[in-house]
C-alpha positions in Angstrom: -7.5 -29.6 -18.4 -8.2 -28.1 -14.9 -5.3 -27.9 -12.5 -6.1 -28.4 -8.8 -4.2 -26.4 -6.2 -4.9 -25.4 -2.6 -4.2 -21.7 -2.6 -4.1 -19.2 -5.5 -2.8 -15.8 -4.7 -3.6 -13.1 -7.2 -1.1 -10.3 -7.2 2.6 -10.3 -6.8 3.1 -7.2 -4.8 4.0 -7.0 -1.1 0.6 -8.3 0.1 0.5 -11.4 -2.1 4.2 -12.2 -1.7 3.9 -11.7 2.1 1.0 -14.1 2.3 3.0 -16.8 0.5 6.1 -16.1 2.6 4.2 -16.3 5.9 2.6 -19.5 4.7 6.1 -20.9 3.8 7.3 -19.9 7.3 4.2 -21.3 9.2 2.9 -24.1 7.0 5.5 -25.0 4.4 3.5 -28.0 3.0 0.5 -25.7 2.3 2.9 -23.1 0.8 4.2 -25.8 -1.6 0.6 -26.4 -2.8 0.1 -22.6 -3.5 0.9 -20.4 -6.4 1.1 -16.6 -7.1 0.0 -15.1 -10.4 1.1 -11.6 -11.4 -0.4 -9.8 -14.4 2.9 -8.0 -15.2 6.5 -9.0 -15.6 9.1 -8.0 -13.0 10.5 -5.5 -12.6 7.2 -3.8 -13.2 6.3 -0.2 -12.5 4.3 0.6 -9.5 3.2 4.1 -8.5 4.0 4.7 -4.8 5.8 7.2 -2.6 8.0 4.3 -1.7 8.3 4.9 2.1 9.4 1.7 3.9 8.7 2.2 7.6 10.1 0.5 10.6 6.9 -1.6 10.9 7.6 -2.9 7.4 11.2 -3.7 8.2 10.1 -5.5 11.4 7.8 -7.8 9.3 10.5 -8.5 6.8 12.9 -9.2 9.7 10.5 -11.8 11.2 10.4 -13.4 7.7 14.3 -13.3 7.8 14.3 -11.3 4.6 16.5 -8.3 3.8 15.6 -6.3 0.8 18.9 -4.9 -0.6 17.8 -2.2 -3.1 18.9 1.4 -3.6 17.2 3.5 -0.8 17.6 6.8 0.9 17.0 6.8 4.7 15.0 9.8 6.0 16.2 11.2 9.3 14.0 14.4 9.3 10.4 15.0 8.2 9.6 18.7 7.6 5.9 19.2 8.2 4.4 22.4 6.8 1.1 24.2 7.7 1.1 27.2 5.5 3.8 29.6 6.8 4.4 27.4 9.9 7.0 24.6 9.7 7.6 21.8 12.2 10.0 18.9 12.3 10.2 15.3 13.3 13.8 14.3 13.8 14.8 10.7 14.5 17.3 8.5 12.8 15.8 6.2 10.1 12.2 7.3 10.4 11.7 5.5 7.1 13.6 4.8 4.0 12.5 5.6 0.4 12.7 2.9 -2.3 11.5 2.6 -5.8 8.7 0.0 -5.9 9.7 -1.7 -9.1 13.0 -2.6 -7.4 11.5 -3.4 -4.0 8.8 -5.7 -5.3 11.2 -7.5 -7.7 13.6 -8.2 -4.8 10.8 -9.5 -2.6 9.6 -11.8 -5.4 13.2 -13.1 -5.9 13.4 -13.8 -2.2 10.2 -15.8 -2.3 11.3 -17.7 -5.4 14.5 -18.8 -3.7 12.3 -20.3 -1.0 10.3 -22.3 -3.5 7.5 -20.0 -4.6 5.8 -20.9 -7.8 5.3 -17.6 -9.5 3.6 -17.1 -12.8 4.2 -13.7 -14.4 2.2 -12.2 -17.2 -0.8 -14.2 -16.1 -4.1 -12.3 -15.6 -7.0 -13.2 -13.3 -10.2 -13.2 -15.4 -13.1 -14.6 -13.5 -14.2 -17.2 -11.0 -17.3 -19.4 -10.4 -18.2 -21.3 -7.3 -18.2 -25.1 -7.5 -18.3 -27.9 -5.1 -15.4 -27.7 -2.7 -13.9 -24.5 -4.0 -13.9 -22.0 -6.8 -13.0 -22.5 -10.5 -10.7 -19.7 -11.6 -10.2 -18.6 -15.2 -6.9 -16.9 -15.9 -5.5 -15.6 -19.2 -3.7 -19.0 -19.5 -5.6 -21.8 -17.8 -8.4 -22.9 -15.6 -7.6 -23.6 -11.9 -9.7 -25.3 -9.3 -8.7 -23.8 -5.9 -9.8 -24.3 -2.3 -8.8 -20.8 -1.3 -8.4 -17.6 -3.4 -6.4 -14.6 -2.0 -7.1 -11.3 -3.8 -4.0 -9.2 -3.4 -4.4 -7.4 -6.7 -4.5 -3.8 -5.6 -7.0 -1.0 -5.1 -8.6 -1.7 -8.5 -8.8 -5.5 -7.7 -10.4 -7.5 -10.4 -11.2 -10.3 -7.9 -13.0 -7.8 -5.7 -15.0 -6.5 -8.6 -16.0 -10.1 -9.4 -17.1 -10.6 -5.8 -19.6 -7.7 -6.4 -18.8 -5.8 -3.3 -20.6 -2.5 -3.2 -18.4 -0.2 -1.0 -16.9 1.9 -3.8 -16.6 5.2 -1.8 -13.4 4.3 0.1 -11.0 5.5 -2.5 -8.1 7.9 -2.0 -6.6 9.8 -5.0 -2.9 10.3 -5.6 -0.8 12.1 -8.2 3.0 11.8 -8.4 6.1 12.5 -10.5 9.8 11.7 -10.1 12.1 14.6 -10.8 15.9 14.4 -11.2 17.9 16.9 -9.2 21.4 18.2 -8.8 22.3 16.6 -5.5 25.0 19.2 -4.8 22.3 21.9 -4.7 19.7 20.0 -2.7 20.2 20.2 1.0 17.1 18.0 1.6 18.6 15.1 -0.2 22.1 15.4 1.3 20.6 15.8 4.8 18.0 13.0 4.3 14.9 15.3 4.7 11.4 14.4 3.5 8.5 17.0 3.3 4.9 16.6 4.2 3.0 19.8 3.3 -0.6 20.1 4.7 -1.1 23.7 3.5 -3.7 22.6 1.0 -6.0 21.2 3.7 -7.4 24.8 3.5 -8.4 24.0 -0.1 -10.5 20.9 0.8 -7.5 18.6 0.4 -7.9 15.6 2.8 -4.2 14.9 2.7 -0.9 16.6 1.9 1.8 17.2 -0.8 5.0 15.2 -0.3 8.6 15.4 -1.4 10.6 12.2 -0.8 14.3 11.9 -1.8 14.9 8.8 -3.8 17.3 7.1 -6.2 16.0 6.3 -9.7 18.4 4.3 -12.0 21.3 5.5 -9.9 20.3 9.2 -10.2 19.4 11.3 -7.2 15.7 12.3 -7.5 12.8 13.6 -5.6 9.5 11.7 -5.7 6.9 14.4 -5.5 3.2 13.8 -5.1 -0.2 14.8 -3.6 -2.4 12.5 -1.5 -6.1 13.1 -1.0 -7.5 10.5 1.4 -11.2 11.2 0.7 -11.9 9.8 4.1 -15.0 12.1 3.9 -16.2 11.1 0.5 -19.2 13.4 0.5 -17.2 16.6 1.2 -16.3 18.9 -1.7 -13.5 17.5 -3.8 -10.2 19.4 -3.8 -8.8 20.3 -7.2 -5.9 17.9 -7.1 -4.3 19.0 -10.4 -4.4 22.7 -9.5 -3.0 22.0 -6.0 -0.2 19.8 -7.4 0.6 22.3 -10.2 0.9 25.1 -7.6 3.1 22.9 -5.4 5.5 22.1 -8.2 5.7 25.8 -9.2 6.6 26.7 -5.6 9.4 24.2 -5.7 10.6 25.6 -9.1 9.9 22.2 -10.8 8.8 22.2 -14.4 6.9 19.0 -15.0 3.8 19.3 -17.2 0.6 17.4 -16.3 1.3 14.9 -19.1 4.2 13.6 -17.1 2.2 13.1 -13.9 0.8 9.7 -13.0 -2.3 9.0 -11.0 -3.5 6.1 -9.0 -6.1 5.2 -6.3 -5.8 3.6 -2.9 -8.6 1.9 -1.0 -8.8 2.9 2.6 -9.6 0.7 5.5 -13.0 0.6 7.3 -13.8 -1.4 10.4 -17.2 -2.2 8.8 -15.7 -3.3 5.5 -16.2 -6.7 3.9 -12.9 -8.6 3.7 -13.9 -12.1 2.7 -16.5 -14.4 1.1 -16.6 -18.2 1.1 -13.2 -19.4 -0.3 -12.0 -15.8 -0.9 -9.8 -13.5 1.2 -8.9 -9.8 0.5 -5.4 -8.5 1.3 -3.4 -5.3 1.0 -4.9 -2.5 -1.2 -7.7 -4.8 -2.3 -8.9 -4.8 1.4 -7.8 -1.3 2.5 -4.8 0.6 3.8 -4.6 3.5 6.2 -6.1 6.9 5.1 -4.2 9.3 7.4 -1.0 9.3 5.4 -1.6 6.7 2.7 1.2 4.3 3.9 0.7 1.0 2.1 3.8 -1.1 2.1 3.8 -1.9 5.8 0.1 -2.7 5.8 0.4 -4.9 2.7 3.2 -6.9 4.4 1.1 -7.2 7.6 -1.9 -8.5 5.7 0.2 -11.5 4.7 0.5 -12.6 8.3 -3.2 -12.4 9.0 -4.1 -14.1 5.7 -1.6 -16.9 6.1 -2.9 -17.7 9.7 -6.5 -17.7 8.4 -5.6 -20.0 5.5 -3.9 -22.4 7.9 -6.9 -22.5 10.2 -9.2 -23.1 7.3 -7.3 -26.1 6.0 -6.9 -27.5 9.5 -10.7 -27.4 10.1 -11.7 -27.8 6.5 -13.9 -24.7 6.9 -13.5 -22.3 4.0 -16.2 -19.9 5.0 -13.5 -17.5 6.3 -16.0 -16.1 8.7 -13.2 -15.5 11.2 -11.0 -13.4 8.9 -12.5 -10.0 9.8 -12.2 -10.7 13.5 -8.6 -11.9 13.1 -7.7 -8.8 11.1 -9.2 -6.4 13.6 -7.5 -8.2 16.6 -4.1 -8.3 14.8 -1.6 -5.4 15.4 -2.2 -4.5 11.8 -5.9 -4.1 12.4 -5.3 -2.1 15.6 -3.0 0.2 13.6 -5.5 0.6 10.7 -8.3 1.4 13.1 -6.2 4.1 14.9 -5.1 5.6 11.6 -8.6 5.7 10.2 -9.9 7.5 13.3 -6.9 9.9 13.1 -7.7 10.7 9.4 -11.3 11.5 10.3 -10.0 13.9 13.1 -7.3 15.3 10.9 -9.1 16.2 7.7 -12.2 18.1 8.9 -13.8 20.5 6.5 -14.2 24.2 7.2 -12.4 27.5 7.4 -10.3 26.4 10.4 -9.3 23.1 8.7 -5.6 24.0 8.5 -5.4 25.3 12.0 -7.1 22.2 13.3 -4.7 19.9 11.4 -1.7 21.8 12.8 -3.0 21.6 16.4 -3.6 17.9 16.1 -0.2 17.0 14.6 2.0 19.6 16.4 2.0 17.5 19.6 4.4 15.0 17.9 6.6 17.7 16.2 9.2 20.3 17.1 8.9 23.9 15.8 12.7 24.1 15.3 
C-alpha cells in the first residue's frame, strides 16, 4: 500500500535535520506530517574536518538546540604560505567535532521534538504523479507533496532529477591520527593549521590539521581540500601532496588508511529545485573557498522550511521561488561571497602562492 505524507526529507545529516527542525519551529503541524529517511544507522561515519563555526552555533541557538558532544575549541589558526606563516587569533574561532557524534546528537534532539526518523532506509527512485511524486524507497512506496533532497554531494535524488552540472565537485582526502597530547603544543594551545603552500602545485585549496577527540583520545584530523572551483585547470596530484604533507608532519599513515570524499560547490547559476523537489546542503552546494559545510547545511534548513511553508500555504509546489529565496537569504549572500573569494584565491600560474598570500594576509597577523 502507498503511504501519503506531505514532506519527505531524504538524508539525516545537518541539512535534512535542520529542514525538519525549522519546520517544527515555524509550522509544527506541517512538521508532524513530514518524515526523514536516512540510509545508514546512527551513529554513522561521515568524512568531514568537523569544524563548527559561530554561524553554525547561531543557527543551532535560534533552534534552541545545544549539541553536547566532545569538541576542541580553536583559538588560533596558523596559516602557511610556504616559508611564511601568519596567524588568526580570536577566542573560539570554531570548534572541532567528530561528525558521527554531532549528527547523532542532532538527530536525537529532533526525535525528542517529535521527528519521525526512519534509519537504514534508502531512497531508490521517484516518478511524477498527479498532485505530487511517488517515491520508492528500500522499504515502501510513499506519495509525497514535497521531496527534499538532503542526501549529500553524491545525492541519489539529484541524479534521478537528471541535472547536468557535474563539474562543481571539490575533492578531499583525510585521515585521523592519534597523538601524544603532552608533546603536541597545537592541541594543548587549541591551534588549527591551514597550509596553502601547495597552491603552487595547482592545488585549489589547502592542507589542514585540526585537533579533535576520537573515542576519548586526543587526535589530529588531517586532510587536503581541492576546491576545483576552476574545473578546467590542471588537476593537482592530491595523493602526492597529502603524502608529502604527512611526511613533513612526521606522520606515518599509508594511503590505504586515507579516506576520500567529494563536496559539491555552490554556483549562483545552479539549479536548486524542480516541481515538488528541493535540494539542500551538499546536494545543492556549499562554499568552495574553504570547504565549510556544516554551517551551510544548517542554514539551508531555514530556507527550505520557509519555502515549504509557502508552498503549502499557496498550494503551489513548483518551487519557482526557491532559488530567489536562497540567494536573498544570509546563507545565499555568504555562499556568493565565498564563491567569488575562491575564484580570486585559487588562480593558476607561477605567482599563485604569492597571490593567495596577498589576498588572505589582510585578515591575518604575521606574529
